[in-house]
C-alpha positions as CSV (number, residue, x, y, z in Angstrom):
1,X,-137.7,-56.6,102.8
2,X,-136.3,-55.4,105.7
3,X,-136.5,-52.0,107.0
4,X,-133.8,-49.8,108.7
5,X,-132.5,-46.2,109.4
6,X,-131.2,-44.4,106.6
7,X,-127.8,-44.4,108.2
8,X,-127.8,-47.6,109.5
9,X,-125.1,-49.7,109.8
10,X,-127.3,-52.5,108.4
11,X,-126.4,-50.8,105.2
12,X,-122.5,-51.5,105.4
13,X,-122.5,-55.2,104.6
14,X,-123.4,-58.5,104.6
15,X,-126.3,-59.0,107.8
16,X,-125.9,-62.5,109.8
17,X,-128.0,-64.2,111.5
18,X,-126.5,-63.3,114.8
19,X,-126.8,-60.2,114.2
20,X,-130.3,-60.4,113.3
21,X,-130.7,-62.3,116.4
22,X,-129.3,-59.4,119.0
23,X,-131.2,-56.6,117.1
24,X,-134.0,-54.9,118.7
25,X,-136.9,-56.1,116.4
26,X,-140.4,-53.8,115.7
27,X,-143.0,-56.0,115.2
28,X,-146.8,-56.0,113.8
29,X,-148.8,-57.3,117.0
30,X,-149.2,-60.6,116.6
31,X,-153.0,-60.8,115.8
32,X,-152.8,-59.1,112.7
33,X,-151.8,-61.7,109.8
34,X,-148.7,-60.0,108.8
35,X,-147.4,-60.4,112.4
36,X,-147.9,-64.4,112.0
37,X,-146.2,-64.5,108.6
38,X,-143.0,-62.5,110.0
39,X,-143.2,-65.0,113.0
40,X,-143.2,-67.6,110.8
41,X,-141.2,-67.2,107.8
42,X,-138.1,-65.6,109.4
43,X,-138.0,-65.2,113.2
44,X,-138.2,-69.0,113.5
45,X,-135.5,-69.4,111.8
46,X,-133.3,-67.3,114.5
47,X,-132.3,-69.1,117.5
48,X,-133.5,-66.1,119.6
49,X,-134.8,-62.7,118.8
50,X,-134.8,-59.1,120.9
51,X,-138.2,-57.8,120.8
52,X,-138.3,-54.4,120.6
53,X,-141.7,-53.2,120.2
54,X,-145.0,-54.4,118.9
55,X,-146.8,-51.8,117.2
56,X,-150.5,-51.8,115.3
57,X,-149.5,-50.3,111.8
58,X,-146.8,-50.1,109.3
59,X,-146.7,-46.6,109.1
60,X,-145.6,-46.5,113.0
61,X,-143.1,-49.5,112.7
62,X,-141.4,-47.4,109.5
63,X,-141.4,-44.4,111.8
64,X,-139.8,-46.4,114.6
65,X,-137.3,-47.9,112.3
66,X,-136.5,-44.5,110.9
67,X,-135.6,-43.1,114.4
68,X,-133.2,-46.4,114.8
69,X,-135.2,-47.9,117.7
70,X,-135.0,-51.3,115.8
71,X,-135.4,-53.1,112.9
72,X,-138.3,-54.6,111.1
73,X,-139.4,-57.0,108.2
74,X,-142.0,-55.1,105.9
75,X,-143.3,-55.7,102.3
76,X,-141.6,-54.0,99.5
77,X,-145.2,-52.4,98.7
78,X,-144.8,-50.7,102.2
79,X,-141.9,-49.6,101.8
80,X,-142.1,-48.5,98.0
81,X,-141.3,-44.8,98.9
82,X,-138.1,-45.6,100.8
83,X,-136.9,-47.8,98.1
84,X,-137.3,-44.9,95.8
85,X,-135.6,-42.7,97.9
86,X,-132.6,-44.9,98.1
87,X,-132.4,-45.6,94.3
88,X,-131.8,-41.6,93.8
89,X,-129.0,-41.6,96.4
90,X,-127.1,-44.1,94.2
């Protein structure tokens, strides 16, 4: 599940691979398993990607994304609270 700021342009429509490649990514440290999974399953399919920053935990990543410092890919479990908030906005 991708994660982005609540008022982000990413909510406005279809996201292309080109847009994903150009966006600054906020990732888990590569030494951690979640970072390796994102590298393998997502980033390996992009021709290139922009590294925004590497952080040590999901809360730090959510905070950075919430402040529109970049985009990330986190599990549904990790962003369950944010998904609930989006549901209530509809």
